[in-house]
C-alpha positions as a Markdown table, in Angstrom:
| # | Residue | x | y | z |
|---|---|---|---|---|
| 1 | Met | -3.5 | -84.3 | 118.7 |
| 2 | Arg | -6.0 | -81.8 | 116.5 |
| 3 | Gln | -5.3 | -78.3 | 117.0 |
| 4 | Asp | -8.4 | -78.7 | 118.7 |
| 5 | Gln | -9.1 | -80.8 | 121.3 |
| 6 | Val | -8.6 | -80.3 | 125.2 |
| 7 | Pro | -5.5 | -81.6 | 126.5 |
| 8 | Arg | -5.7 | -84.7 | 127.8 |
| 9 | Glu | -4.4 | -83.8 | 131.1 |
| 10 | Phe | -6.9 | -80.9 | 131.5 |
| 11 | Ala | -9.8 | -83.0 | 130.2 |
| 12 | Leu | -9.5 | -85.1 | 132.9 |
| 13 | Ile | -9.0 | -82.3 | 135.5 |
| 14 | Ala | -11.8 | -80.5 | 134.3 |
| 15 | Leu | -14.5 | -83.6 | 133.8 |
| 16 | Thr | -13.8 | -84.5 | 137.2 |
| 17 | Gly | -14.2 | -80.9 | 138.6 |
| 18 | Ile | -18.1 | -81.4 | 136.4 |
| 19 | Phe | -18.7 | -84.6 | 138.6 |
| 20 | Ser | -18.0 | -83.5 | 141.6 |
| 21 | Ala | -19.3 | -80.0 | 141.8 |
| 22 | Ser | -22.7 | -82.3 | 140.4 |
| 23 | Leu | -22.3 | -84.8 | 143.3 |
| 24 | Ile | -21.4 | -81.6 | 145.8 |
| 25 | Ala | -24.3 | -79.8 | 144.6 |
| 26 | Ala | -26.8 | -82.9 | 144.7 |
| 27 | Asn | -25.9 | -83.4 | 148.8 |
| 28 | Leu | -26.4 | -79.5 | 149.6 |
| 29 | Leu | -29.3 | -79.2 | 147.8 |
| 30 | Gly | -31.1 | -83.0 | 148.6 |
| 31 | Ser | -32.6 | -82.1 | 152.2 |
| 32 | Arg | -34.9 | -79.5 | 150.4 |
| 33 | Leu | -38.3 | -81.4 | 149.3 |
| 34 | Val | -39.8 | -80.0 | 146.2 |
| 35 | Met | -43.5 | -80.2 | 145.0 |
| 36 | Val | -43.8 | -81.5 | 141.4 |
| 37 | Gly | -47.6 | -81.5 | 140.8 |
| 38 | Pro | -48.5 | -84.0 | 143.3 |
| 39 | Val | -45.4 | -85.5 | 144.6 |
| 40 | Ser | -42.6 | -84.5 | 147.4 |
| 41 | Leu | -38.8 | -85.1 | 145.7 |
| 42 | Ser | -35.9 | -84.2 | 146.8 |
| 43 | Met | -33.9 | -81.2 | 144.6 |
| 44 | Gly | -31.2 | -84.0 | 144.5 |
| 45 | Phe | -33.4 | -86.1 | 141.8 |
| 46 | Phe | -32.7 | -83.0 | 139.3 |
| 47 | Val | -28.8 | -82.3 | 139.9 |
| 48 | Phe | -27.1 | -86.4 | 140.3 |
| 49 | Pro | -27.5 | -87.5 | 137.0 |
| 50 | Phe | -25.0 | -85.2 | 136.0 |
| 51 | Thr | -22.8 | -87.2 | 137.5 |
| 52 | Phe | -23.7 | -90.6 | 135.5 |
| 53 | Leu | -23.6 | -88.3 | 132.2 |
| 54 | Thr | -19.8 | -86.8 | 133.6 |
| 55 | Ala | -18.7 | -90.8 | 134.4 |
| 56 | Asp | -20.0 | -92.1 | 131.0 |
| 57 | Ile | -17.3 | -89.7 | 129.6 |
| 58 | Val | -14.7 | -90.1 | 132.0 |
| 59 | Thr | -15.5 | -93.9 | 131.1 |
| 60 | Glu | -15.2 | -93.5 | 127.2 |
| 61 | Leu | -11.9 | -91.4 | 127.1 |
| 62 | Phe | -10.1 | -93.0 | 130.1 |
| 63 | Gly | -11.1 | -96.3 | 130.4 |
| 64 | Lys | -13.0 | -98.0 | 134.0 |
| 65 | Glu | -10.2 | -97.6 | 136.1 |
| 66 | Thr | -9.8 | -93.9 | 135.7 |
| 67 | Ala | -14.1 | -93.8 | 136.7 |
| 68 | Leu | -13.6 | -96.3 | 139.3 |
| 69 | Arg | -10.9 | -93.6 | 141.0 |
| 70 | Val | -13.3 | -90.7 | 140.0 |
| 71 | Val | -16.0 | -92.4 | 141.7 |
| 72 | Lys | -13.9 | -93.3 | 144.5 |
| 73 | Thr | -13.3 | -89.4 | 144.6 |
| 74 | Gly | -16.5 | -88.5 | 145.1 |
| 75 | Ile | -16.8 | -90.8 | 148.1 |
| 76 | Leu | -14.2 | -89.3 | 150.3 |
| 77 | Leu | -15.1 | -85.8 | 148.9 |
| 78 | Gln | -19.2 | -86.6 | 150.3 |
| 79 | Ile | -17.3 | -87.3 | 153.4 |
| 80 | Tyr | -15.4 | -84.6 | 153.4 |
| 81 | Val | -18.5 | -82.3 | 152.6 |
| 82 | Val | -20.5 | -83.8 | 155.9 |
| 83 | Leu | -17.9 | -83.4 | 158.7 |
| 84 | Phe | -18.0 | -79.6 | 157.7 |
| 85 | Val | -21.4 | -79.8 | 158.4 |
| 86 | Leu | -21.3 | -81.7 | 161.5 |
| 87 | Leu | -18.9 | -79.4 | 162.8 |
| 88 | Gly | -21.3 | -76.1 | 162.5 |
| 89 | Phe | -23.8 | -78.2 | 164.1 |
| 90 | Ala | -20.7 | -78.7 | 166.8 |
| 91 | Leu | -20.2 | -74.9 | 166.8 |
| 92 | Pro | -22.0 | -72.8 | 169.5 |
| 93 | Thr | -23.9 | -70.6 | 167.0 |
| 94 | Ser | -23.2 | -66.6 | 166.8 |
| 95 | Pro | -24.9 | -64.3 | 168.9 |
| 96 | Phe | -24.8 | -61.5 | 165.9 |
| 97 | Arg | -26.3 | -63.4 | 163.4 |
| 98 | Asp | -28.5 | -66.8 | 165.0 |
| 99 | Thr | -29.1 | -68.8 | 162.2 |
| 100 | Glu | -29.6 | -72.0 | 164.3 |
| 101 | Gly | -33.3 | -72.7 | 163.3 |
| 102 | Ala | -32.7 | -71.6 | 159.6 |
| 103 | Tyr | -29.5 | -74.1 | 159.4 |
| 104 | His | -31.1 | -76.9 | 161.6 |
| 105 | Ala | -33.9 | -76.8 | 158.7 |
| 106 | Met | -32.1 | -76.8 | 155.6 |
| 107 | Phe | -29.1 | -79.1 | 157.0 |
| 108 | Gly | -31.1 | -81.6 | 160.1 |
| 109 | Leu | -31.5 | -84.4 | 157.7 |
| 110 | Thr | -28.3 | -84.0 | 156.3 |
| 111 | Pro | -26.3 | -86.3 | 157.6 |
| 112 | Arg | -28.8 | -89.5 | 157.1 |
| 113 | Met | -29.3 | -88.1 | 153.2 |
| 114 | Val | -25.2 | -88.1 | 153.1 |
| 115 | Leu | -25.3 | -91.8 | 154.3 |
| 116 | Ala | -28.5 | -92.2 | 151.8 |
| 117 | Ser | -26.5 | -90.8 | 148.8 |
| 118 | Ile | -23.3 | -92.9 | 149.9 |
| 119 | Val | -24.5 | -95.9 | 149.9 |
| 120 | Ala | -26.7 | -95.4 | 146.5 |
| 121 | Tyr | -24.0 | -93.7 | 145.0 |
| 122 | Ser | -21.5 | -96.0 | 145.6 |
| 123 | Phe | -23.2 | -99.2 | 144.0 |
| 124 | Ser | -25.3 | -96.8 | 141.3 |
| 125 | Gln | -22.1 | -95.6 | 139.8 |
| 126 | Trp | -19.4 | -98.7 | 140.5 |
| 127 | Ala | -22.3 | -100.4 | 138.3 |
| 128 | Asp | -23.0 | -97.3 | 135.9 |
| 129 | Val | -18.9 | -97.8 | 135.1 |
| 130 | Lys | -19.4 | -101.4 | 134.6 |
| 131 | Ile | -22.5 | -101.8 | 132.4 |
| 132 | Phe | -21.3 | -98.8 | 130.5 |
| 133 | Ser | -17.7 | -101.0 | 129.8 |
| 134 | Ala | -19.1 | -104.1 | 129.3 |
| 135 | Leu | -21.8 | -102.6 | 126.4 |
| 136 | Arg | -19.0 | -100.5 | 125.2 |
| 137 | Lys | -17.7 | -104.1 | 124.0 |
| 138 | Lys | -21.2 | -105.1 | 122.1 |
| 139 | Thr | -22.5 | -101.6 | 120.8 |
| 140 | Gly | -19.4 | -100.6 | 119.1 |
| 141 | Asn | -20.1 | -96.9 | 117.7 |
| 142 | Trp | -23.2 | -97.1 | 119.9 |
| 143 | Leu | -22.3 | -94.7 | 122.3 |
| 144 | Ile | -26.0 | -92.9 | 123.0 |
| 145 | Leu | -27.6 | -96.4 | 123.1 |
| 146 | Arg | -25.1 | -98.1 | 126.1 |
| 147 | Ala | -24.7 | -94.1 | 128.0 |
| 148 | Asn | -28.6 | -94.7 | 128.0 |
| 149 | Leu | -28.8 | -98.3 | 128.9 |
| 150 | Ala | -26.3 | -98.0 | 131.9 |
| 151 | Ala | -28.1 | -95.0 | 132.8 |
| 152 | Trp | -31.7 | -96.4 | 133.4 |
| 153 | Ser | -30.0 | -99.6 | 134.9 |
| 154 | Ser | -27.9 | -97.5 | 137.7 |
| 155 | Gln | -30.2 | -95.2 | 138.2 |
| 156 | Phe | -32.9 | -97.6 | 139.3 |
| 157 | Leu | -30.8 | -98.8 | 141.6 |
| 158 | Asp | -29.3 | -95.3 | 142.8 |
| 159 | Thr | -33.4 | -94.6 | 143.3 |
| 160 | Val | -34.6 | -97.4 | 145.4 |
| 161 | Leu | -31.3 | -97.4 | 147.4 |
| 162 | Phe | -31.3 | -93.4 | 147.9 |
| 163 | Ser | -35.1 | -93.1 | 148.3 |
| 164 | Ala | -34.9 | -96.4 | 151.1 |
| 165 | Ile | -32.6 | -95.0 | 153.2 |
| 166 | Phe | -33.4 | -91.2 | 153.0 |
| 167 | Leu | -37.4 | -90.7 | 153.4 |
| 168 | Gly | -37.7 | -94.5 | 154.3 |
| 169 | Gly | -40.2 | -93.4 | 157.6 |
| 170 | Val | -40.5 | -90.2 | 156.8 |
| 171 | Leu | -43.0 | -90.4 | 153.9 |
| 172 | Pro | -46.0 | -92.1 | 154.3 |
| 173 | Phe | -45.4 | -95.7 | 152.4 |
| 174 | Asn | -47.6 | -94.5 | 149.5 |
| 175 | Ala | -46.0 | -91.6 | 149.0 |
| 176 | Trp | -42.6 | -93.3 | 149.3 |
| 177 | Ile | -43.7 | -95.3 | 147.1 |
| 178 | Lys | -45.1 | -92.8 | 144.5 |
| 179 | Ser | -42.2 | -90.2 | 145.1 |
| 180 | Met | -39.2 | -93.5 | 144.5 |
| 181 | Leu | -41.5 | -94.1 | 141.3 |
| 182 | Phe | -41.8 | -90.3 | 140.1 |
| 183 | Ala | -38.0 | -89.5 | 140.9 |
| 184 | Tyr | -37.2 | -92.4 | 139.0 |
| 185 | Phe | -38.7 | -91.8 | 135.5 |
| 186 | Thr | -37.5 | -88.3 | 136.4 |
| 187 | Lys | -34.2 | -89.4 | 136.4 |
| 188 | Ile | -34.0 | -91.5 | 133.5 |
| 189 | Thr | -36.0 | -88.7 | 131.2 |
| 190 | Ile | -33.4 | -86.2 | 132.4 |
| 191 | Ala | -30.7 | -89.0 | 132.0 |
| 192 | Thr | -31.9 | -89.5 | 128.2 |
| 193 | Phe | -32.3 | -85.8 | 127.5 |
| 194 | Asp | -28.7 | -85.8 | 128.4 |
| 195 | Ser | -27.7 | -88.5 | 126.8 |
| 196 | Pro | -26.6 | -86.7 | 123.4 |
| 197 | Phe | -24.4 | -84.6 | 125.5 |
| 198 | Val | -22.1 | -87.7 | 126.5 |
| 199 | Arg | -21.7 | -87.5 | 122.7 |
| 200 | Leu | -21.0 | -83.8 | 122.6 |
| 201 | Gly | -18.7 | -84.5 | 125.3 |
| 202 | Val | -16.7 | -87.0 | 124.3 |
| 203 | Arg | -16.1 | -84.7 | 120.7 |
| 204 | Phe | -15.4 | -82.0 | 122.9 |
| 205 | Phe | -12.6 | -83.1 | 125.7 |
| 206 | Gly | -11.7 | -86.4 | 123.6 |
């Protein structure tokens, strides 16, 4: 191992931490709908692409099976977080600081959002790891190419599933379609700009 290389065990712990933090942040921010131009978007859309970036780095450095274990860890973490959110609903509000309305406003959609996230996350991250791994054999040293192709494909699956479960029935149909398409192109734009960081991440952690 070169002196400037990150120890392999630390690299996997750090990447799993970044992956998990991005996933949890996407869930916590997901109930916040913001306007980007004329379109309503979940704040989670801006964070979630970083999970794909990290998963690609893990796949490149540690292989498909390790990346899939990181993905499974993410599912458990999502369930862990939503259980505490539900506990916050179940326990009575303190009379000394009544934040009931604010809590419901921010986390009222969280169980539905996390259900959407778990379903979309499970299928899309599995697809991302599988596609990236399969393309690795065909694209050789073209790391950024396979990162983009895997991200574009898996992000489409993620966007359709997440939007259908989380925003279906919340927004009017035309607004829902517009939001889904805008979200997809926003995420793949972010993923495309992120893709050089896959190479940097591989060099740094490899």
